[in-house]
N, C-alpha and C positions, 0 to 999 in steps of 0.2 A: 876501650883492646886501653889496657894498663900489662901486658903482662911483654917479656920482655924477649922478643925474635932476633935471634943470628939472625943472618948471606948466610947462603946455600952454597956461596961460590968464596968467598973470604973470610967470614966467621967475624964479622965487625956486626959490633949490634946496627937493628932495622934501627929506622924514623919511622914510628905513626905522623901521612899526613889524611892529609881535607883532598879529597877533590869538588870541589864547584860550578855545576851549573847553574845559573842565576837563578833562579829560587828552586828547583829542583831537587834535588839526591839519586844518585847514583841508585841503582836498587839491583839487585839482583834478582829470584823467583828460584823455588824446583819446578818450574810446570810454567806455557805460558799463560798470558793474561786471554779469559776468555769473556771473563764478568764483568768488571769492575771491582766490585765488592768479592768475592771470589780471592782478588790474587793477596798473599800471606808471605812479601816482600819483605828480603833486612835486608838493611843497609854491608855495603863495601865498605873498604879499610885499608890505602894499598900503608901496605909500608917499607921505603929507600932505602937501603942503600949506600950510607954517604959519604964510599970510599967508591965503592963502583956501580953505585945507580944500580944494579938489582933492585929490579922490583916485584913485592910480595903483594897479592891479596885475597884480602883473607876477611871473611862473610861473621860481621855481629851477629847475630841472633835462631846462631845454628836451629832452633828450636823449631822455628819458622818453615824450614827447610823438610825436614824429618816425616813433619806432616801430614 
């Protein structure tokens, strides 16, 4: 994700960050997992405002959530 995003609180440019959980990624899916191979997750990326600390989360691949 490289598009410029603005803070909804103070209008500063948000900084894309990454969350690490050891060797696993933080994922989001449209529906809960019922079977290991049914899940079509996408990664989440936090964008943090360097001025006020406000954080917004964005999904990397929206097409996986629309199916």
